[in-house]
N, C-alpha and C positions, 0 to 999 in steps of 0.2 A: 360617562362613567359616574359622575356625581349624581345624576338623575337616577340611574339604576341603583346606586347605593341607597338613595332615599326611598325608592320603591321597596327594596328589600327590608329596610328599617320599618317602613309603614306596615308591611305585611306582618312582620314579627310583632309589632306593638299592637296592632288592631286585632290580630288573631288571639293574642293574649287577653286583651280586654273583653272580646266576645266570649272567650272561654270562661272567664270569671262570671259573666252574666249567665251563661248557659249553666254553669255549676250552681248558681243561686236558684235557678228554676228547675233543676233536675229532680228535686224532691217532690214536686207536684205531680199528681196523677192525671190532672187535666188543667188546661189553662183557661182563665177568664180574666176579666179586667181587674177584679178586686185582688185576687191572689197574685197576679203578675205585678200590679202596682205595689203591693206589700213587699214582694220579694225584691223588686228593683229599688225600693226605698233604702234598703240596707247596702246597696252597691255603692262603693266610693265613686266620687266624681272622677270621670275619665278624661274630660276635656274634649269629648267627641261632639261633633256638630249636631248629630241626630242619632237616636236609637229607636228602633222599631222592634216590637215583639208581636208575632202573629201566632194564630192557632194552626192546626194542621191543615186548614183549608185556605190559609193565606189571609184571613181576616185580621186586621190590626187590632191588638188588644192594648197596646201601650205605645205611646209616641211622645218623645221629649219636646217636640216642637210645640210651642205655646199657641202660635197663631197658625191657622190652617192645619190643625191636627187631623191625622188620617184615621183616628180611632173609629172603629165600626166599619171602615171601608176595606175592601179587598185590594191588595197590591200584588202585582206580578213582576216585581223587579227580577232581573235575571239571577241575581245573587240569592234572593229569597226562594225562587224556584229550585235552584241548585240545593239549597239547604233543605227544603221540604222533600227533596229526592234523596236525602241522606248524605250529602257532600258538603264539605267546607268550601267556601267560595271567597275569592278575593280579587279585586281589580283596583288599579290605580292609574290615573292619568295626570298629565301636566299640560295645562293650557291656560291661556289668558292670565298668566302670572299667578297660578294657584295649583296646588296638588289636590286632586279629588280622589279620595280613597273610599272603597266600599268593601265590607267583609260580612260574612254571614256563616252561621253554623246551625245545625238542627238541634232541637231540644228533645231528648229521649226520656221515655219512662218505660222501664222493663223492655228495652230494645224496640220500643214503638215510638215513631215520630209523632209527637203531640204538638209541635210548633217550631218556630225558628226565631233566631235573634239576628237582627240586621243593624249594622253600624255604618255611619257615614261621617267622614271628616273632610272639612274644607280648610286647608292650611295655606295661608299666604306668607307666613313668616319664613318657613324653609324655602318657599318659592323665591322670596326676596333674596335670601342668602344664595340660592342657586343662580339667580339672575346676576347678583353682584359678582359671584365667582366667574360666571361666563363673561361678564363685561371685563373683569380683570384679565382673564385669559385672552380675550380678544385684543386688549390693549398691549399686553405683554407679547402676544404673537405678532402684532403689528410692529412693535419696536424691534423684536428679534428679527423679523423679516426684513425690516429696513436695514438693520445692522449687517445681516447676512448678505443682503444685496450689495450694500456699500463695500463690504469686505471682499465679496466675490469680484466686484468691479476692479478694486485695487489689485487683488491678486492676478486678475486677468490682464490688467494693464501692465503689471510688472512682468508677468510671464511673456506677454506679447512683445514687450520691449526687449527682453532677453533673447527671445527667438529672432526678433528683427535684427538685433546686433549680430547674432550668430550667422544669419542668412547673409547679411551685408559682408561679413568677413569671408564667408564661403565664396561669394561672388567675386570679391576682390582677389582672393588667392587664385580662383579659377581663371581670372583674367591675367594672372602673372604677377600680381603684387604680393610676392611671398613674404615681404616684411610686415604686412598688415596682420594685426592680432585682434582677437575677439576679447573686448574688455567686459567680462561678465563677473560681477561680484556675487558672493554668497556661497553656500555650501550645498545647494540643491542639485538635482540631476542635470539641469540645464547648465549650471556652472561647471559641473564635472565634464560635461560634453565639451564646453568651451575650453577647459584646460587641455583635454585630449586633442581638440582641434589645434590649439596653439602649439602643442608638442609636435603634432604632425606638420604644422606650418614651419616650425623650426627645422625639422628634418628636411622638408622640401627646400627651404632656403639654403640650408647647408649643402644639400645635393646640387642645387642650382648654382651656388657659388663655386662649388668644386667643378661642375661641368663647364661653367664659363672660364674658370681659370685653366682647366685642362685644355679647352679649345684654344684659348689664347696662347698658352704655352706651346701646344702642339703646332699651331700656326707659325709661331715664332721660330720653333725648332726646324720646321720644314722650310721656312722662308730663308733661313740663313744659308744652307747649302744650295738652294735654288738660286739665290742671288749670286753666290760665288760661281756657280756653273754658268749663269748668264754673263757675268762679267768676263769670265775666261773665254767663253765662246765669242763674245763681242770683240775681245782683244785679238783673237785669232783671225776673225773675219775682217776686222778693220785695219789690221797691220799688213802692209804689203811686204813681200819678200822676207817674211819671218824665217829665221834660220831653223834648221831641223831640230837642233837641241832644245831651243826655246819652245818650239811647237810640241815636242815630246813631253817637255816639262809641264806645259799647260794642259795637255791631254791627260797626263798622269794625275794632275790636280783635279781635273774634272772627274776622273775615275774614282778618286778618293772621296770626293763630295757625293758622287752617285752611290758609292758603297755606304756612306754615312746615311744617305736617304733611305737606303734599303734596310739598314739596321733600325732606324727610327720607325719605319713602316712595320717591320716585323714585331718590334716591341709593342707598338700600338695595337696590332692585331692580337697579340698575346694578352694584353690588358683587356681588350674588348671581349675576348673569350672568357676571361676570368670574371669580368663584370656581369656577363650574361649568364653565367653558371654553366657554360658549355665546357665541361671537363670530363675526362675519362673516368670510368669506374675504378676505384682504387684496388690494388692488389698488394700482396706481401712482397716488398722489395728488400733485398739484401743490399745495404748501402755500401759495403766494402768494395765489391767489384765495380760499382759505379764510380766510387771515389778513385780507385786505381786508374780506371780509364780516363777520368777527367784530369788526373794529375799528369798522365802521359801527354795529353794534348796541351795542357797549360805549361808544361815544362819548356816547350818551344817558345812560348811567349815570354817566359821568365828569362830564357837565354838572350832573347832579343833586347830585353830591357836591362840586362846585367844584374838580375836579382837571383837570389838563391831560394828555390821553392822546395820545402821539405814537408813530409806528412807522416803521421803515425795514426794507427787505427787498431781497433779491437774487432774480433770476429763476433758474429751473432747479433749485429745491429740491424734489426728488421723493423721496417715502418710500413704503414698502409698509405700507399701513394702510387705513382707510376714511375717507371725508370727514367723517362724523359724529364719529369718534374724534378726528381732528385738530382739528375745530371745538370739541369739548368741552374738550380740553386747553388750547387757546388761551383759550377763554372762562373756564374755571375759574381759571387762573392770573391772567388780567387782572382778573377780578372780585375775586379775593382781594387783589391789589395795590391796587385802588381802595378796598376796604373799610378797609385799614389804612394808607393813605398819608396820612391826615389832611389831605386837600385838596392834597397835594403832587403833583408831576408823576410820571407813570408812562411809562416808555419800553419799547417792545417792539421787538425786532430779530430778523431772520431771516437767517441766513448759511449758506453751505456751506463747511465746513472739513475737510480731510483725510479725505474719504470719508464725512463725516457732515453731516446737516442739523441746525443748532444754532438753537434758539429760546430767547431770553432775555427775561424780564420783570423789570424793575427798578423799584423805587419809592424814595421818600425818607421812608418812615415810620419808626417807632421801632426797626425792626430786630427780630431774633429773638435772645433770650438764648442764649449758647453752650450752656448745659446742655439747652436744648430742641431744638437743631438735629438731633440724631440721631433724635428721635422725631416730628419735624414731619409725617412722612407716615403716622403710625399713625392708625388709624380712631378718630374721635371725640376725637382729641387736640387740645387747644387751649392756646396759650400763655397767653392771658388769657380764661378761660371767660366771665366776666361781659361783657367787651367783645365777645367773639365772638358771644354770643347776642344782644346788643343790635344787632350789625351784621347779624343774620339768618343767620349761618353755621350749618351743620350739623355741621361737624367731619369731613365725609366728602369734600369736594371734592379736597383734596390726595391722599387715599388713592386716589380714582378716577383721578386723573392718573397717579400712580405705577404702579398696576396696569395701566392702559391702555398706558402707554409701555413697560413692561417686557415685556408680552406680545407686543410687536412688535419685541423685540430692542433697545430703546433704554434710556436711563438718564435720571434726573431728580435734580437735587440743589439744595439751598438753601444760600445763604451770605449773610453780611452785607457790605454795601458799606463801603468805607473812610470815605466822607464821611457815613455814616448811611443807614439803610434796608436793604433786602434785595434779593437777586436770585435768581430761580429759572431754572435752565438745563436745557433738555431737549435730548437728543441722540438722533436717529434714524439708523440706517444709511441712507446715501443709496441710492436705487434707480436702476436703469438707465433710460434713456429709453424711452418707449413711449406708449401711449394713456393719458394721465393724465386722471383725473377731477377 
């Protein structure tokens, strides 16, 4: 680019100088050595290396070179030939540390070509400047290239290290080490991927911990009735001449433990369906008929436990669910309240408030310790494990209620009553009217 700029500058300067000389000769009707020398004598010094003036045949009439003058000789430089043909000519080249510039123009008299002016310049000063500029550019380019290479290597190493850490974390988690985390600092995309991976690992670890706890709790819950059944059967088999009443008592106990196993199995199957997303399509359900049916069934349980079961309800409480789900939620909460009410009253109410269908089940039992309230809906979690098993609970009923309600867009919460006891409140989004089941 610098060289081309010099070329353009040379063309402008030399064409201007040649034009001045052509103008000084334009008043002559013909050119000879005497009148050309006189005309050129008044031209200011141009700093050109050589100036030639020829006649119309190419014979040199004027030459500024002192030694080896070409005056009287014929020259056929390409630029002079172009000028004698009526064209302005210019050429410039850069080689061997110098600019070599040539320019020529025709000399006219009454539109007739009577000669030409040829100028030649040999410039080493601007060539030196250009060489210096090129040398500086080379040095700067070399320094910049080295810096870019070093920076690229550093960035590559940093990027490679981050990717290596991320891949190591992925392999660790893939092999089951869910507690392993990718330690990637920074705010670039790799660090963001690392944060997303750590969040995923946290969820996997939480899920794995819950799965292990669930398997452990389920095994423990299944092991207890199985151990009781085995102990009772061994007692029957190893005792000779056991009387009829004792045998019937042991067999009745075995039946109760088998029934408990059946309840645990059914609850586990229900939770498995909920976890796998295998649920029926929701329909519009009128909760009131389902509540009345559940209360008729639970009233027998209340009589056995010596509790008073009452309910109040409003009409038009419609929800998007299935009839079995609503029945299960009502039955589980009511059965849970009857188990822990210690013979006290249990009140069930159904209301429609602010676009929600609200079901509440309240009892006058011992209540729930504040420390246990946040965990009351966890699977197999019991406030009083010994009392819960004695009451026949599996520790899964409230979990089933919570999962069932949440999958239909509702909520369930537990709280203690001011006068003693606890209250469970379920809220479903109210459904629009339609063909309710």
